[in-house]
C-alpha positions in Angstrom: 101.2 113.0 73.2 102.7 113.2 76.7 106.5 113.6 77.0 108.1 111.9 79.9 110.4 114.1 81.9 114.0 113.1 81.4 116.2 112.6 84.5 119.0 115.1 84.6 122.4 113.8 83.5 124.5 114.2 86.6 127.8 112.6 87.2 130.1 112.3 90.2 133.8 112.6 89.9 136.6 112.9 92.5 138.6 116.1 92.3 141.8 114.0 91.8 140.5 112.5 88.6 141.4 114.2 85.3 138.6 116.3 83.8 137.1 114.9 80.6 135.7 116.7 77.6 132.2 115.2 78.3 132.0 116.3 81.9 129.7 119.2 81.1 129.5 121.8 83.8 132.0 120.9 86.5 131.0 122.1 90.0 133.1 121.6 93.1 130.7 120.9 96.0 133.1 120.8 98.9 133.5 123.6 101.4 137.3 123.1 101.5 139.6 123.1 98.4 140.9 119.6 97.6 144.5 119.3 98.8 147.2 119.2 96.1 144.8 120.1 93.2 145.6 123.3 91.3 142.8 125.5 90.0 144.0 124.8 86.5 144.0 121.1 87.0 140.5 121.2 88.6 139.1 122.8 85.5 136.0 123.9 87.4 133.1 126.0 86.1 131.9 126.8 89.6 132.8 126.3 93.3 129.6 126.1 95.2 130.7 126.0 98.8 127.3 126.7 100.2 125.9 123.4 99.0 128.4 121.5 101.2 127.5 120.1 104.6 128.2 122.4 107.5 131.6 122.0 109.2 129.9 120.6 112.3 128.1 117.9 110.2 131.2 117.1 108.2 133.2 116.7 111.4 130.5 114.5 113.1 130.2 112.3 110.0 133.9 111.8 109.7 133.3 109.7 106.5 132.2 106.8 108.8 130.0 104.5 106.6 128.1 103.4 109.7 126.9 107.1 110.1 126.0 107.6 106.5 122.2 107.0 106.8 122.0 109.6 109.6 124.4 111.9 107.7 122.1 111.7 104.7 119.1 112.8 106.9 121.0 115.6 108.6 122.5 116.9 105.3 119.1 116.8 103.6 117.7 118.9 106.5 120.5 121.4 106.1 119.8 121.7 102.4 116.0 122.2 103.0 116.9 125.0 105.4 119.0 126.7 102.8 117.5 125.6 99.4 119.2 128.2 97.1 122.5 126.2 96.4 120.6 123.0 95.6 118.3 125.0 93.3 121.4 126.4 91.5 122.5 122.8 90.8 119.1 121.9 89.5 119.1 124.9 87.2 122.6 124.0 85.9 121.5 120.4 85.4 118.5 121.6 83.2 121.0 123.1 80.8 122.9 119.9 80.2 125.3 117.5 81.9 126.5 118.4 85.4 129.5 116.8 87.1 129.6 117.1 90.8 133.3 117.3 91.8 134.2 116.1 95.3 137.3 115.1 97.2 136.2 112.4 99.5 138.0 109.0 99.2 134.9 106.9 99.7 132.9 107.1 96.5 129.7 105.6 98.1 129.4 107.5 101.4 129.8 111.2 100.8 127.8 114.4 100.2 128.0 114.1 96.4 126.0 110.8 96.6 123.3 112.5 98.6 123.2 115.5 96.2 123.0 113.1 93.2 120.0 111.4 94.8 118.3 114.7 95.7 118.8 116.0 92.2 117.3 112.8 90.6 120.4 112.2 88.5 120.9 109.2 86.3 
């Protein structure tokens, strides 16, 4: 019998949302700490700054939805050039639920969405 590989259980959550008991491993994926959020309130297991887009890319993107497609391409290229942080997230996801914590206001056009796609999350 062949077993079908299960897609990793990866969730996205804004840093300003309260942590939940079923979040699994909570990883902040931003280079900058979210304004106004205490370390205790964030309840993070890991802050993985190196998986975030470069400062130059983040500034260029400026959370402009019209630039999101190109942002996705550029960000993916950055991750390919430095694959270790993305691999760390893959390894964490193999252990159980992973929640990618981010601070962007736009829940559809941000680096967490790109990471979720690249990681094959459900």
